[in-house]
NULUMDO-485474 format. One record per residue: x, y, z of N, C-alpha, C, O in turn; residue number from 0. Coordinates in steps of 0.1 Angstrom, whole numbers, plus 5000, padded with zeros to 4 digits. Layout:
// NULUMDO-485474
  n.u  n.v  n.w ca.u ca.v ca.w  c.u  c.v  c.w  o.u  o.v  o.w num
    X    Y    Z    X    Y    Z    X    Y    Z    X    Y    Z NUM
...
This chain:
// NULUMDO-485474
  n.u  n.v  n.w ca.u ca.v ca.w  c.u  c.v  c.w  o.u  o.v  o.w num
 2498 7112 1437 2487 7107 1435 2479 7119 1433 2484 7130 1435   0
 2468 7116 1430 2458 7129 1427 2446 7123 1435 2443 7111 1435   1
 2439 7132 1440 2428 7131 1455 2417 7142 1450 2420 7153 1446   2
 2407 7139 1451 2394 7147 1448 2386 7149 1458 2384 7137 1462   3
 2382 7153 1462 2367 7156 1472 2355 7162 1468 2353 7174 1469   4
 2344 7152 1463 2332 7153 1461 2323 7156 1470 2319 7149 1479   5
 2321 7165 1468 2304 7171 1484 2292 7170 1478 2289 7174 1467   6
 2283 7165 1487 2270 7167 1483 2266 7157 1476 2273 7155 1466   7
 2254 7147 1478 2249 7141 1472 2245 7143 1459 2242 7133 1454   8
 2243 7157 1449 2239 7159 1439 2253 7161 1433 2252 7154 1422   9
 2262 7165 1433 2276 7166 1426 2280 7150 1426 2283 7146 1415  10
 2281 7140 1435 2282 7130 1429 2270 7120 1425 2273 7108 1426  11
 2257 7123 1420 2251 7119 1413 2253 7123 1399 2250 7117 1388  12
 2260 7135 1401 2262 7142 1382 2277 7127 1382 2279 7117 1375  13
 2281 7130 1387 2296 7121 1387 2292 7101 1381 2297 7094 1373  14
 2282 7099 1391 2277 7091 1388 2270 7086 1371 2270 7075 1365  15
 2265 7096 1368 2254 7097 1357 2268 7097 1346 2270 7089 1337  16
 2279 7108 1348 2284 7108 1334 2292 7096 1331 2295 7093 1320  17
 2296 7085 1346 2304 7075 1346 2294 7063 1338 2300 7054 1332  18
 2274 7063 1339 2268 7058 1332 2267 7062 1318 2261 7054 1311  19
 2271 7075 1312 2269 7074 1302 2280 7072 1292 2278 7069 1280  20
 2294 7074 1299 2307 7071 1290 2306 7054 1291 2309 7047 1281  21
 2301 7046 1302 2300 7030 1301 2291 7031 1281 2295 7025 1271  22
 2283 7039 1282 2275 7035 1268 2281 7037 1255 2276 7033 1245  23
 2297 7045 1256 2305 7042 1247 2312 7032 1246 2310 7023 1238  24
 2327 7034 1257 2333 7026 1258 2336 7019 1266 2330 7022 1276  25
 2348 7004 1270 2347 6998 1278 2360 7002 1291 2361 6995 1302  26
 2368 7014 1287 2375 7016 1293 2372 7031 1299 2363 7037 1292  27
 2377 7037 1308 2379 7049 1316 2390 7056 1321 2395 7054 1332  28
 2395 7067 1311 2406 7076 1313 2403 7083 1322 2391 7086 1323  29
 2412 7089 1333 2408 7097 1340 2418 7105 1339 2429 7099 1339  30
 2419 7118 1339 2432 7126 1334 2428 7138 1343 2419 7145 1340  31
 2437 7141 1353 2438 7158 1356 2446 7168 1357 2457 7168 1362  32
 2439 7182 1349 2446 7191 1346 2451 7205 1355 2452 7204 1367  33
 2452 7217 1350 2452 7225 1358 2440 7231 1361 2438 7239 1371  34
 2429 7226 1349 2419 7234 1348 2410 7223 1352 2399 7228 1353  35
 2411 7210 1356 2398 7208 1360 2403 7187 1355 2410 7182 1347  36
 2394 7182 1364 2393 7165 1360 2386 7161 1349 2375 7166 1348  37
 2393 7150 1337 2386 7148 1329 2385 7134 1326 2394 7126 1326  38
 2373 7130 1323 2370 7113 1328 2367 7111 1307 2359 7119 1301  39
 2374 7101 1302 2373 7098 1286 2369 7085 1284 2373 7078 1293  40
 2363 7080 1273 2361 7070 1270 2361 7068 1258 2358 7079 1253  41
 2364 7057 1246 2367 7059 1233 2362 7043 1227 2369 7035 1231  42
 2353 7039 1219 2345 7027 1219 2356 7022 1211 2366 7028 1207  43
 2352 7004 1208 2362 6994 1206 2369 6998 1191 2381 7000 1189  44
 2358 6998 1181 2362 7002 1165 2373 7015 1169 2385 7013 1169  45
 2370 7024 1171 2380 7041 1178 2370 7048 1167 2376 7052 1156  46
 2356 7048 1169 2351 7054 1156 2343 7064 1164 2336 7073 1158  47
 2343 7064 1176 2336 7076 1188 2341 7081 1203 2348 7072 1207  48
 2340 7088 1209 2346 7089 1220 2341 7098 1224 2337 7107 1216  49
 2339 7101 1237 2327 7106 1250 2337 7115 1259 2348 7111 1263  50
 2332 7125 1262 2343 7129 1275 2335 7140 1286 2326 7147 1282  51
 2338 7139 1294 2333 7150 1309 2342 7151 1312 2351 7143 1313  52
 2343 7169 1315 2354 7178 1318 2349 7184 1333 2338 7190 1331  53
 2354 7185 1351 2348 7185 1355 2358 7201 1365 2368 7199 1372  54
 2354 7211 1362 2362 7225 1370 2366 7217 1385 2361 7208 1392  55
 2379 7225 1384 2384 7223 1402 2370 7233 1408 2374 7245 1405  56
 2365 7233 1410 2355 7242 1420 2337 7236 1416 2326 7241 1418  57
 2342 7223 1410 2331 7213 1412 2333 7204 1426 2325 7196 1432  58
 2350 7210 1431 2352 7195 1442 2357 7203 1451 2363 7214 1449  59
 2355 7197 1464 2356 7204 1477 2372 7203 1474 2377 7213 1469  60
 2383 7191 1477 2393 7194 1477 2395 7188 1460 2387 7181 1454  61
 2408 7193 1454 2412 7194 1442 2428 7194 1442 2436 7203 1440  62
 2432 7180 1444 2448 7181 1442 2455 7173 1433 2451 7162 1434  63
 2461 7174 1427 2466 7173 1412 2478 7163 1417 2476 7152 1412  64
 2485 7164 1422 2498 7158 1430 2505 7167 1423 2502 7174 1414  65
 2521 7164 1433 2536 7170 1425 2541 7166 1413 2539 7155 1408  66
 2547 7178 1409 2557 7174 1396 2551 7176 1381 2544 7186 1377  67
 2554 7167 1373 2548 7174 1359 2536 7163 1352 2533 7152 1356  68
 2531 7170 1344 2517 7165 1342 2514 7146 1338 2517 7141 1328  69
 2509 7141 1349 2511 7131 1348 2499 7126 1340 2488 7132 1340  70
 2501 7111 1329 2494 7107 1322 2484 7101 1327 2482 7099 1339  71
 2476 7098 1316 2461 7094 1317 2458 7081 1325 2466 7072 1323  72
 2446 7077 1335 2449 7063 1347 2438 7054 1336 2428 7059 1331  73
 2441 7044 1335 2432 7040 1330 2423 7028 1337 2428 7017 1340  74
 2409 7031 1339 2401 7022 1350 2388 7017 1341 2380 7024 1336  75
 2388 6997 1339 2380 6991 1336 2366 6996 1339 2361 6997 1350  76
 2360 7001 1327 2343 7009 1332 2336 6993 1340 2328 6997 1348  77
 2337 6984 1340 2329 6978 1346 2329 6981 1364 2321 6981 1374  78
 2345 6982 1361 2344 6988 1382 2344 6999 1381 2352 7004 1389  79
 2339 7008 1375 2335 7025 1376 2318 7020 1380 2310 7021 1390  80
 2316 7016 1372 2298 7007 1373 2293 7004 1382 2281 7007 1385  81
 2302 6996 1388 2299 6984 1405 2298 6996 1417 2289 6997 1426  82
 2311 7006 1415 2310 7014 1427 2300 7026 1424 2295 7032 1434  83
 2298 7030 1407 2288 7041 1410 2273 7033 1404 2268 7035 1392  84
 2271 7029 1408 2254 7021 1404 2241 7024 1403 2231 7018 1398  85
 2241 7036 1411 2232 7044 1406 2227 7056 1408 2225 7054 1420  86
 2222 7072 1405 2223 7083 1409 2217 7084 1418 2219 7094 1426  87
 2204 7074 1422 2197 7077 1430 2206 7075 1445 2207 7083 1455  88
 2212 7062 1444 2219 7058 1457 2225 7068 1455 2220 7077 1463  89
 2238 7074 1446 2247 7087 1451 2238 7099 1456 2243 7110 1460  90
 2226 7098 1457 2218 7116 1461 2223 7114 1480 2225 7123 1488  91
 2225 7098 1485 2223 7097 1499 2238 7098 1509 2241 7100 1520  92
 2245 7097 1496 2265 7101 1498 2264 7116 1500 2257 7124 1494  93
 2275 7119 1513 2276 7128 1514 2292 7135 1511 2295 7146 1506  94
 2297 7129 1513 2312 7129 1503 2316 7118 1495 2308 7109 1496  95
 2322 7118 1490 2331 7108 1474 2342 7117 1477 2345 7129 1477  96
 2351 7102 1483 2365 7106 1477 2369 7096 1468 2367 7084 1468  97
 2380 7107 1457 2385 7096 1448 2403 7099 1449 2409 7110 1450  98
 2407 7087 1450 2423 7090 1450 2430 7077 1437 2430 7065 1437  99
 2434 7088 1428 2441 7084 1416 2453 7076 1413 2461 7079 1422 100
 2455 7071 1409 2472 7068 1412 2475 7064 1392 2474 7053 1387 101
 2478 7072 1388 2482 7067 1376 2495 7059 1373 2496 7055 1362 102
 2504 7057 1380 2512 7050 1380 2510 7036 1380 2519 7031 1373 103
 2501 7028 1384 2495 7018 1384 2482 7014 1382 2478 7004 1387 104
 2475 7022 1374 2460 7025 1370 2453 7020 1377 2449 7009 1373 105
 2448 7026 1392 2446 7024 1404 2437 7033 1410 2442 7041 1418 106
 2423 7033 1408 2412 7043 1414 2404 7038 1428 2395 7029 1429 107
 2409 7044 1437 2400 7042 1448 2387 7054 1453 2388 7067 1453 108
 2380 7049 1456 2367 7055 1459 2364 7051 1472 2365 7040 1477 109
 2358 7065 1477 2353 7058 1492 2344 7066 1495 2347 7078 1491 110
 2329 7065 1502 2318 7069 1503 2318 7074 1515 2323 7066 1523 111
 2315 7082 1520 2310 7083 1534 2296 7097 1534 2294 7109 1531 112
 2288 7083 1541 2271 7084 1539 2265 7093 1550 2272 7099 1559 113
 2251 7093 1550 2249 7101 1562 2248 7089 1572 2249 7077 1571 114
 2244 7097 1582 2242 7087 1600 2259 7081 1601 2261 7074 1612 115
 2270 7082 1593 2281 7079 1598 2282 7066 1589 2292 7060 1590 116
 2274 7060 1581 2273 7048 1573 2288 7048 1565 2294 7059 1567 117
 2295 7041 1557 2309 7043 1548 2304 7031 1541 2296 7022 1544 118
 2314 7031 1529 2308 7022 1517 2323 7021 1513 2326 7014 1503 119
């Protein structure tokens, strides 16, 4: 499993905007962690265009790639990602965003810790 902790509302909004931009290109998001950061990618249905965002480990408060050899990408349906990261404006009020990626089962767990102890 890979674990990432995004801190501050502005950084969470950056992730939300990148996911929204990827959704304009493709229907699936491929998430993969490397030693030099986390990459979110997509490709359109005809495979004629792709988009990619790379986040440095310094972008995260916690960056854990998991142990062992390099893991393959985790494929997540874009509609699921969009439902979680609805709008950058709502992401601004998030204090922390915890991402847990399991490439073996293609599962992404997203947990928001909001101001005033709210959790979504």
